[in-house]
MMTF fields as JSON, N, C-alpha, C and O atoms, coordinates in Angstrom:
{
  "mmtfVersion": "1.0.0",
  "mmtfProducer": "UNKNOWN",
  "numBonds": 399,
  "numAtoms": 400,
  "numGroups": 100,
  "numChains": 1,
  "numModels": 1,
  "chainsPerModel": [1],
  "groupsPerChain": [100],
  "chainIdList": ["A"],
  "bondAtomList": [4, 2, 8, 6, 12, 10, 16, 14, 20, 18, 24, 22, 28, 26, 32, 30, 36, 34, 40, 38, 44, 42, 48, 46, 52, 50, 56, 54, 60, 58, 64, 62, 68, 66, 72, 70, 76, 74, 80, 78, 84, 82, 88, 86, 92, 90, 96, 94, 100, 98, 104, 102, 108, 106, 112, 110, 116, 114, 120, 118, 124, 122, 128, 126, 132, 130, 136, 134, 140, 138, 144, 142, 148, 146, 152, 150, 156, 154, 160, 158, 164, 162, 168, 166, 172, 170, 176, 174, 180, 178, 184, 182, 188, 186, 192, 190, 196, 194, 200, 198, 204, 202, 208, 206, 212, 210, 216, 214, 220, 218, 224, 222, 228, 226, 232, 230, 236, 234, 240, 238, 244, 242, 248, 246, 252, 250, 256, 254, 260, 258, 264, 262, 268, 266, 272, 270, 276, 274, 280, 278, 284, 282, 288, 286, 292, 290, 296, 294, 300, 298, 304, 302, 308, 306, 312, 310, 316, 314, 320, 318, 324, 322, 328, 326, 332, 330, 336, 334, 340, 338, 344, 342, 348, 346, 352, 350, 356, 354, 360, 358, 364, 362, 368, 366, 372, 370, 376, 374, 380, 378, 384, 382, 388, 386, 392, 390, 396, 394],
  "bondOrderList": [1, 1, 1, 1, 1, 1, 1, 1, 1, 1, 1, 1, 1, 1, 1, 1, 1, 1, 1, 1, 1, 1, 1, 1, 1, 1, 1, 1, 1, 1, 1, 1, 1, 1, 1, 1, 1, 1, 1, 1, 1, 1, 1, 1, 1, 1, 1, 1, 1, 1, 1, 1, 1, 1, 1, 1, 1, 1, 1, 1, 1, 1, 1, 1, 1, 1, 1, 1, 1, 1, 1, 1, 1, 1, 1, 1, 1, 1, 1, 1, 1, 1, 1, 1, 1, 1, 1, 1, 1, 1, 1, 1, 1, 1, 1, 1, 1, 1, 1],
  "groupList": [{"groupName": "MET", "atomNameList": ["N", "CA", "C", "O"], "elementList": ["N", "C", "C", "O"], "formalChargeList": [0, 0, 0, 0], "bondAtomList": [1, 0, 2, 1, 3, 2], "bondOrderList": [1, 1, 2], "singleLetterCode": "M", "chemCompType": "L-PEPTIDE LINKING"}, {"groupName": "LYS", "atomNameList": ["N", "CA", "C", "O"], "elementList": ["N", "C", "C", "O"], "formalChargeList": [0, 0, 0, 0], "bondAtomList": [1, 0, 2, 1, 3, 2], "bondOrderList": [1, 1, 2], "singleLetterCode": "K", "chemCompType": "L-PEPTIDE LINKING"}, {"groupName": "VAL", "atomNameList": ["N", "CA", "C", "O"], "elementList": ["N", "C", "C", "O"], "formalChargeList": [0, 0, 0, 0], "bondAtomList": [1, 0, 2, 1, 3, 2], "bondOrderList": [1, 1, 2], "singleLetterCode": "V", "chemCompType": "L-PEPTIDE LINKING"}, {"groupName": "ASN", "atomNameList": ["N", "CA", "C", "O"], "elementList": ["N", "C", "C", "O"], "formalChargeList": [0, 0, 0, 0], "bondAtomList": [1, 0, 2, 1, 3, 2], "bondOrderList": [1, 1, 2], "singleLetterCode": "N", "chemCompType": "L-PEPTIDE LINKING"}, {"groupName": "LEU", "atomNameList": ["N", "CA", "C", "O"], "elementList": ["N", "C", "C", "O"], "formalChargeList": [0, 0, 0, 0], "bondAtomList": [1, 0, 2, 1, 3, 2], "bondOrderList": [1, 1, 2], "singleLetterCode": "L", "chemCompType": "L-PEPTIDE LINKING"}, {"groupName": "SER", "atomNameList": ["N", "CA", "C", "O"], "elementList": ["N", "C", "C", "O"], "formalChargeList": [0, 0, 0, 0], "bondAtomList": [1, 0, 2, 1, 3, 2], "bondOrderList": [1, 1, 2], "singleLetterCode": "S", "chemCompType": "L-PEPTIDE LINKING"}, {"groupName": "TYR", "atomNameList": ["N", "CA", "C", "O"], "elementList": ["N", "C", "C", "O"], "formalChargeList": [0, 0, 0, 0], "bondAtomList": [1, 0, 2, 1, 3, 2], "bondOrderList": [1, 1, 2], "singleLetterCode": "Y", "chemCompType": "L-PEPTIDE LINKING"}, {"groupName": "HIS", "atomNameList": ["N", "CA", "C", "O"], "elementList": ["N", "C", "C", "O"], "formalChargeList": [0, 0, 0, 0], "bondAtomList": [1, 0, 2, 1, 3, 2], "bondOrderList": [1, 1, 2], "singleLetterCode": "H", "chemCompType": "L-PEPTIDE LINKING"}, {"groupName": "ASP", "atomNameList": ["N", "CA", "C", "O"], "elementList": ["N", "C", "C", "O"], "formalChargeList": [0, 0, 0, 0], "bondAtomList": [1, 0, 2, 1, 3, 2], "bondOrderList": [1, 1, 2], "singleLetterCode": "D", "chemCompType": "L-PEPTIDE LINKING"}, {"groupName": "GLN", "atomNameList": ["N", "CA", "C", "O"], "elementList": ["N", "C", "C", "O"], "formalChargeList": [0, 0, 0, 0], "bondAtomList": [1, 0, 2, 1, 3, 2], "bondOrderList": [1, 1, 2], "singleLetterCode": "Q", "chemCompType": "L-PEPTIDE LINKING"}, {"groupName": "ILE", "atomNameList": ["N", "CA", "C", "O"], "elementList": ["N", "C", "C", "O"], "formalChargeList": [0, 0, 0, 0], "bondAtomList": [1, 0, 2, 1, 3, 2], "bondOrderList": [1, 1, 2], "singleLetterCode": "I", "chemCompType": "L-PEPTIDE LINKING"}, {"groupName": "ARG", "atomNameList": ["N", "CA", "C", "O"], "elementList": ["N", "C", "C", "O"], "formalChargeList": [0, 0, 0, 0], "bondAtomList": [1, 0, 2, 1, 3, 2], "bondOrderList": [1, 1, 2], "singleLetterCode": "R", "chemCompType": "L-PEPTIDE LINKING"}, {"groupName": "GLU", "atomNameList": ["N", "CA", "C", "O"], "elementList": ["N", "C", "C", "O"], "formalChargeList": [0, 0, 0, 0], "bondAtomList": [1, 0, 2, 1, 3, 2], "bondOrderList": [1, 1, 2], "singleLetterCode": "E", "chemCompType": "L-PEPTIDE LINKING"}, {"groupName": "ALA", "atomNameList": ["N", "CA", "C", "O"], "elementList": ["N", "C", "C", "O"], "formalChargeList": [0, 0, 0, 0], "bondAtomList": [1, 0, 2, 1, 3, 2], "bondOrderList": [1, 1, 2], "singleLetterCode": "A", "chemCompType": "L-PEPTIDE LINKING"}, {"groupName": "THR", "atomNameList": ["N", "CA", "C", "O"], "elementList": ["N", "C", "C", "O"], "formalChargeList": [0, 0, 0, 0], "bondAtomList": [1, 0, 2, 1, 3, 2], "bondOrderList": [1, 1, 2], "singleLetterCode": "T", "chemCompType": "L-PEPTIDE LINKING"}, {"groupName": "GLY", "atomNameList": ["N", "CA", "C", "O"], "elementList": ["N", "C", "C", "O"], "formalChargeList": [0, 0, 0, 0], "bondAtomList": [1, 0, 2, 1, 3, 2], "bondOrderList": [1, 1, 2], "singleLetterCode": "G", "chemCompType": "PEPTIDE LINKING"}, {"groupName": "PRO", "atomNameList": ["N", "CA", "C", "O"], "elementList": ["N", "C", "C", "O"], "formalChargeList": [0, 0, 0, 0], "bondAtomList": [1, 0, 2, 1, 3, 2], "bondOrderList": [1, 1, 2], "singleLetterCode": "P", "chemCompType": "L-PEPTIDE LINKING"}, {"groupName": "PHE", "atomNameList": ["N", "CA", "C", "O"], "elementList": ["N", "C", "C", "O"], "formalChargeList": [0, 0, 0, 0], "bondAtomList": [1, 0, 2, 1, 3, 2], "bondOrderList": [1, 1, 2], "singleLetterCode": "F", "chemCompType": "L-PEPTIDE LINKING"}, {"groupName": "CYS", "atomNameList": ["N", "CA", "C", "O"], "elementList": ["N", "C", "C", "O"], "formalChargeList": [0, 0, 0, 0], "bondAtomList": [1, 0, 2, 1, 3, 2], "bondOrderList": [1, 1, 2], "singleLetterCode": "C", "chemCompType": "L-PEPTIDE LINKING"}],
  "groupTypeList": [0, 1, 2, 3, 4, 1, 3, 4, 2, 5, 6, 7, 8, 6, 9, 10, 5, 5, 11, 5, 4, 5, 1, 1, 4, 12, 4, 8, 1, 13, 10, 14, 10, 6, 13, 0, 13, 1, 8, 12, 5, 10, 5, 3, 12, 5, 5, 4, 9, 10, 1, 4, 4, 9, 10, 4, 8, 15, 9, 4, 9, 4, 1, 0, 8, 15, 1, 12, 12, 4, 4, 2, 12, 15, 8, 4, 4, 14, 10, 16, 13, 9, 14, 2, 7, 5, 10, 17, 13, 10, 12, 11, 18, 9, 17, 4, 9, 4, 12, 4],
  "groupIdList": [1, 2, 3, 4, 5, 6, 7, 8, 9, 10, 11, 12, 13, 14, 15, 16, 17, 18, 19, 20, 21, 22, 23, 24, 25, 26, 27, 28, 29, 30, 31, 32, 33, 34, 35, 36, 37, 38, 39, 40, 41, 42, 43, 44, 45, 46, 47, 48, 49, 50, 51, 52, 53, 54, 55, 56, 57, 58, 59, 60, 61, 62, 63, 64, 65, 66, 67, 68, 69, 70, 71, 72, 73, 74, 75, 76, 77, 78, 79, 80, 81, 82, 83, 84, 85, 86, 87, 88, 89, 90, 91, 92, 93, 94, 95, 96, 97, 98, 99, 100],
  "secStructList": [7, 7, 7, 7, 4, 4, 4, 1, 1, 7, 7, 7, 1, 1, 7, 5, 7, 7, 7, 7, 7, 2, 2, 2, 2, 6, 7, 1, 1, 7, 7, 7, 7, 7, 7, 5, 7, 6, 6, 7, 7, 3, 3, 3, 3, 3, 7, 1, 1, 7, 3, 3, 3, 3, 7, 7, 1, 1, 5, 7, 7, 7, 3, 3, 1, 1, 7, 5, 7, 7, 7, 7, 6, 6, 7, 3, 3, 3, 3, 7, 1, 1, 7, 3, 3, 3, 3, 7, 7, 1, 5, 7, 5, 7, 7, 5, 7, 7, 7, 7],
  "xCoordList": [21.153, 21.807, 21.407, 20.745, 22.163, 22.028, 21.262, 21.759, 20.482, 19.961, 20.013, 20.268, 19.457, 19.311, 17.914, 17.87, 16.953, 15.682, 15.69, 15.919, 15.606, 15.34, 16.144, 15.797, 17.713, 18.188, 17.485, 17.407, 16.823, 16.238, 15.401, 15.568, 14.256, 13.642, 14.252, 15.283, 13.327, 13.821, 12.526, 11.516, 12.674, 11.265, 11.177, 12.161, 9.89, 9.426, 8.575, 7.74, 8.578, 7.607, 6.574, 6.942, 5.097, 3.344, 4.305, 5.018, 4.229, 4.387, 4.58, 4.6, 4.773, 4.671, 5.668, 5.653, 6.627, 7.627, 7.991, 8.052, 8.168, 8.357, 9.996, 10.846, 10.125, 10.997, 11.425, 12.353, 10.186, 10.445, 11.692, 12.666, 11.724, 12.841, 12.891, 13.865, 11.955, 12.001, 13.319, 14.268, 13.561, 14.692, 16.113, 17.099, 16.11, 17.27, 17.044, 17.549, 16.354, 16.497, 16.473, 16.837, 15.778, 15.927, 14.719, 14.747, 13.399, 12.483, 11.647, 12.11, 10.191, 9.32, 8.056, 7.304, 7.974, 6.84, 6.844, 7.894, 6.063, 6.314, 6.988, 6.749, 7.233, 7.676, 8.959, 10.022, 8.111, 7.854, 8.229, 8.147, 8.71, 9.209, 8.969, 9.826, 7.206, 7.202, 8.422, 9.279, 8.03, 8.175, 6.857, 6.45, 6.458, 5.019, 4.802, 4.349, 5.333, 5.451, 4.014, 3.079, 4.113, 2.525, 1.619, 1.828, -0.064, -0.736, -1.258, -2.345, 0.352, -0.765, -1.556, -2.098, -1.697, -2.808, -2.404, -1.586, -2.659, -3.196, -4.697, -4.855, -5.636, -6.705, -7.189, -6.337, -8.364, -9.302, -8.474, -8.422, -8.021, -7.71, -7.74, -7.895, -7.564, -7.278, -6.814, -7.057, -6.487, -5.744, -5.86, -6.539, -5.136, -6.136, -4.73, -5.021, -3.261, -2.596, -2.913, -3.584, -2.788, -2.063, -0.952, -0.287, -1.036, -0.559, 0.455, 0.042, 1.318, 1.8, 2.491, 3.42, 1.874, 2.417, 3.625, 3.262, 5.397, 5.747, 5.743, 5.716, 5.775, 5.676, 7.409, 7.566, 8.51, 9.292, 9.95, 11.122, 8.949, 9.332, 7.55, 6.622, 7.471, 6.19, 5.025, 5.104, 3.736, 2.746, 1.846, 1.923, 1.125, -0.198, -1.376, -1.425, -2.389, -3.741, -3.965, -3.181, -4.932, -5.341, -6.59, -6.845, -7.376, -9.518, -9.21, -8.181, -9.328, -10.009, -11.258, -11.583, -11.872, -13.966, -13.8, -13.5, -14.223, -15.523, -14.058, -13.621, -13.45, -12.021, -11.061, -10.745, -10.682, -9.333, -8.111, -8.267, -7.243, -6.136, -4.538, -4.073, -4.166, -3.316, -1.949, -1.488, -1.385, -0.151, 1.193, 0.806, 2.326, 3.479, 4.782, 5.044, 5.369, 6.974, 7.231, 7.836, 6.794, 7.349, 6.735, 6.903, 5.654, 4.367, 4.335, 4.883, 3.604, 3.278, 1.736, 1.007, 1.199, -0.242, -0.457, 0.471, -2.279, -1.782, -3.479, -4.597, -3.278, -4.569, -4.839, -3.987, -6.159, -6.267, -6.51, -6.982, -6.204, -6.138, -8.133, -9.067, -8.422, -9.734, -9.876, -10.524, -9.333, -10.451, -9.423, -8.446, -10.867, -10.612, -10.006, -10.559, -8.408, -8.129, -8.012, -8.164, -7.439, -6.645, -5.948, -6.081, -4.929, -4.08, -3.412, -2.654, -3.435, -3.285, -2.455, -2.959, -0.62, 0.476, -0.437, -0.816, -0.438, -0.582, 0.006, -0.392, 2.048, 3.779, 3.879, 3.211, 5.065, 5.844, 6.042, 6.234, 5.966, 5.811, 6.93, 7.295, 7.501, 8.377, 7.721, 7.489, 7.161, 6.295, 7.097, 7.493, 7.45, 7.778, 6.031, 5.211, 6.255, 4.766, 4.689, 4.292, 4.998, 4.715, 4.069, 4.371, 3.569, 2.244, 3.146, 4.361, 1.47, 2.556, 1.408, 1.163],
  "yCoordList": [-6.746, -5.324, -4.547, -4.854, -2.715, -1.567, -1.025, -1.204, -0.6, 0.641, 2.04, 2.278, 3.133, 4.353, 4.024, 3.822, 3.951, 3.876, 5.259, 4.74, 6.554, 7.358, 7.698, 8.448, 6.499, 6.621, 5.666, 6.182, 4.398, 3.597, 3.737, 2.798, 4.455, 4.762, 6.097, 6.503, 6.876, 8.635, 9.012, 8.31, 10.291, 11.122, 11.519, 12.092, 11.33, 11.3, 12.26, 12.238, 13.531, 14.604, 12.946, 12.115, 13.176, 12.642, 11.227, 10.675, 10.936, 9.305, 8.918, 9.607, 7.331, 6.937, 5.947, 5.467, 5.824, 4.867, 3.985, 4.388, 2.976, 1.809, 0.831, 0.721, 0.16, -1.022, -1.342, -0.911, -3.287, -4.512, -4.165, -3.568, -4.491, -4.412, -6.109, -6.615, -6.653, -8.632, -8.863, -9.0, -8.933, -10.059, -9.547, -10.24, -8.349, -7.377, -7.958, -9.08, -7.642, -8.365, -9.336, -9.519, -10.468, -11.445, -12.431, -13.538, -10.859, -11.187, -12.545, -13.369, -12.44, -13.337, -11.898, -11.703, -11.403, -10.385, -9.396, -8.773, -9.201, -7.934, -5.842, -4.634, -6.14, -4.419, -3.851, -4.192, -2.926, -2.241, -0.845, -0.821, 0.853, 1.705, 3.045, 3.637, 3.306, 4.391, 4.74, 4.313, 6.327, 8.08, 8.746, 8.266, 9.564, 10.001, 11.445, 12.284, 11.508, 12.209, 12.872, 12.19, 15.165, 15.842, 15.907, 16.118, 15.427, 15.092, 13.49, 13.156, 12.501, 11.164, 11.05, 11.792, 9.437, 8.488, 7.884, 7.602, 6.913, 4.527, 4.746, 4.851, 4.799, 4.419, 3.358, 2.548, 3.0, 2.503, 0.519, -0.125, 0.168, -0.85, -1.566, -0.864, -3.184, -3.459, -5.132, -6.012, -5.43, -6.488, -7.489, -7.235, -8.647, -9.539, -9.707, -10.393, -9.165, -8.399, -7.557, -7.047, -6.807, -6.152, -4.827, -5.128, -3.657, -3.058, -1.663, -0.515, -1.848, -0.588, 0.803, 0.747, 1.896, 2.624, 3.979, 5.025, 3.371, 4.872, 5.692, 5.255, 7.207, 8.727, 9.245, 9.821, 8.921, 9.112, 10.876, 11.25, 11.528, 12.243, 12.977, 12.432, 13.934, 14.919, 14.304, 13.709, 14.43, 14.172, 13.476, 13.588, 12.845, 12.543, 12.383, 12.475, 12.14, 11.721, 10.404, 9.635, 9.886, 8.322, 8.291, 8.684, 8.053, 7.544, 6.637, 6.28, 6.078, 4.899, 4.398, 5.341, 3.902, 3.967, 5.348, 6.007, 5.618, 7.616, 8.121, 9.205, 7.664, 9.376, 9.429, 8.705, 10.767, 11.726, 11.488, 11.578, 11.272, 11.229, 11.044, 10.302, 12.898, 13.436, 12.891, 12.907, 12.176, 11.572, 12.876, 13.863, 12.839, 13.703, 13.067, 12.533, 13.12, 12.38, 11.762, 12.319, 10.701, 10.169, 9.43, 8.278, 9.809, 9.507, 7.906, 7.33, 7.162, 5.014, 4.762, 4.916, 4.455, 4.414, 2.337, 1.599, 1.542, 0.419, 0.369, 0.501, 0.224, -0.032, -1.843, -2.714, -1.926, -3.256, -4.043, -3.445, -4.99, -6.546, -6.49, -6.606, -6.298, -5.761, -4.506, -4.018, -4.192, -2.155, -2.087, -2.622, -0.65, -0.146, 1.401, 2.29, 1.633, 3.108, 2.841, 1.851, 4.969, 5.375, 6.33, 6.513, 6.945, 7.611, 8.436, 7.828, 9.844, 10.671, 11.982, 13.075, 11.666, 12.423, 14.633, 15.245, 14.91, 16.352, 17.033, 17.667, 16.68, 16.832, 16.284, 15.503, 15.998, 14.736, 13.593, 13.795, 13.044, 11.796, 10.993, 10.906, 10.35, 8.226, 8.542, 9.523, 6.312, 5.618, 4.983, 5.257, 3.507, 2.589, 1.638, 1.756, 0.856, -0.468, -1.075, -1.662, -1.796, -3.212, -4.473, -4.828, -4.872, -6.089, -6.744, -6.924, -7.36, -8.525, -9.033, -10.223],
  "zCoordList": [10.737, 9.586, 10.556, 11.548, 9.995, 9.966, 8.628, 7.516, 8.744, 7.017, 7.998, 9.178, 6.3, 6.819, 6.268, 5.054, 6.846, 6.121, 5.243, 4.151, 4.985, 4.686, 3.069, 2.156, 3.262, 1.887, 1.171, 0.056, 1.11, 0.355, -0.356, -1.133, -0.798, -1.587, -1.795, -1.26, -2.824, -3.136, -3.406, -3.463, -3.579, -3.91, -5.067, -5.534, -5.96, -7.698, -7.649, -6.745, -8.783, -8.596, -9.478, -10.307, -8.649, -9.289, -8.887, -9.726, -7.997, -7.983, -6.715, -5.695, -6.907, -5.034, -5.79, -6.923, -4.599, -4.819, -3.532, -2.371, -3.9, -2.851, -2.591, -3.474, -1.043, -1.941, -1.277, -0.592, -1.271, -0.484, 0.713, 0.256, 2.176, 3.152, 3.625, 4.182, 3.363, 4.071, 3.428, 4.202, 2.099, 2.363, 2.399, 2.651, 2.141, 2.684, 3.824, 3.814, 5.113, 5.961, 6.573, 7.734, 5.394, 5.922, 7.057, 7.593, 6.98, 7.69, 6.952, 6.163, 7.543, 6.49, 6.718, 5.763, 7.397, 7.552, 6.431, 6.273, 5.803, 4.821, 5.255, 5.273, 5.32, 5.725, 4.539, 4.019, 4.582, 2.897, 2.831, 4.059, 2.42, 2.793, 1.662, 1.006, 1.72, 0.274, 0.782, 1.557, -0.441, -0.607, -1.466, -2.524, -1.012, -1.846, -1.969, -1.19, -3.383, -3.934, -3.249, -2.829, -3.243, -2.274, -3.735, -4.929, -2.398, -3.468, -4.117, -4.59, -3.851, -4.079, -3.341, -2.522, -3.814, -3.162, -3.11, -3.985, -1.733, -2.474, -1.856, -0.64, -2.654, -2.085, -1.663, -1.297, -1.558, -0.336, -0.628, -1.676, 0.663, 0.332, 1.824, 2.823, 1.936, 2.969, 3.667, 2.841, 4.391, 4.435, 5.648, 6.642, 5.477, 6.049, 7.191, 8.17, 7.174, 8.618, 8.863, 7.965, 9.972, 11.094, 10.06, 9.069, 10.571, 9.997, 10.516, 10.351, 10.921, 10.865, 10.076, 9.27, 10.47, 9.926, 10.709, 11.247, 10.477, 10.985, 9.926, 8.776, 10.272, 9.093, 9.671, 10.747, 8.775, 8.64, 8.15, 8.2, 7.783, 6.768, 6.82, 7.418, 6.253, 6.264, 6.843, 7.918, 6.072, 6.761, 5.357, 4.134, 6.165, 5.355, 6.013, 7.24, 5.302, 5.647, 5.866, 5.31, 6.608, 6.62, 6.792, 7.93, 6.298, 6.238, 6.892, 6.318, 7.577, 8.471, 8.841, 9.563, 8.877, 9.973, 10.31, 11.306, 8.645, 8.061, 9.112, 8.725, 10.047, 10.611, 9.467, 8.523, 10.028, 9.507, 10.468, 11.686, 10.069, 11.188, 9.917, 9.051, 10.991, 10.408, 11.143, 12.284, 9.264, 11.088, 10.747, 10.122, 11.064, 11.112, 11.392, 12.47, 10.663, 11.714, 12.999, 13.915, 13.03, 14.845, 14.557, 14.958, 13.65, 14.149, 14.049, 13.109, 15.161, 14.975, 14.656, 15.636, 13.644, 13.187, 13.431, 13.098, 14.254, 13.924, 12.897, 13.395, 11.951, 11.467, 11.894, 12.071, 11.95, 12.752, 11.038, 10.071, 11.046, 10.191, 9.41, 10.203, 7.793, 7.73, 8.206, 9.132, 7.602, 8.126, 6.445, 5.921, 6.062, 5.291, 5.369, 6.016, 4.373, 4.967, 3.611, 2.894, 3.335, 2.12, 3.293, 4.503, 1.942, 2.285, 1.448, 0.693, 1.296, 1.237, 1.377, 1.636, 1.104, 1.368, 1.303, 0.304, 2.182, 2.203, 1.358, 0.38, 2.273, 1.27, 1.336, 2.013, 0.552, 0.447, 1.953, 3.153, 1.568, 2.868, 2.402, 1.229, 3.515, 3.5, 4.461, 5.168, 4.223, 6.348, 5.561, 4.429, 6.723, 6.239, 6.881, 7.791, 5.825, 7.059, 7.072, 6.065, 8.346, 7.926, 8.494, 9.634, 8.077, 8.807, 9.335, 9.249, 10.432, 11.216, 10.839, 11.04]
}
């Protein structure tokens, strides 16, 4: 199945929008696309699964293990399982999150 990721979720002022793609793509693993307005954040969280973040548009700041990482369009980052991390949108940003 072919999809255009950037068209699947829209930006909204002062909000984080998301859409699960697992059913649409007929997959068992969690795949979610996010659109975050500038200055929005996702506070500390962790997962039992490894996460991959693929930045589709904009810039994110990710905090993990006491370090900050700037992520820009085209970047792919691995977050190990059970690692506490947080995300902050430096500018509006779209990203794809895959849980493995």
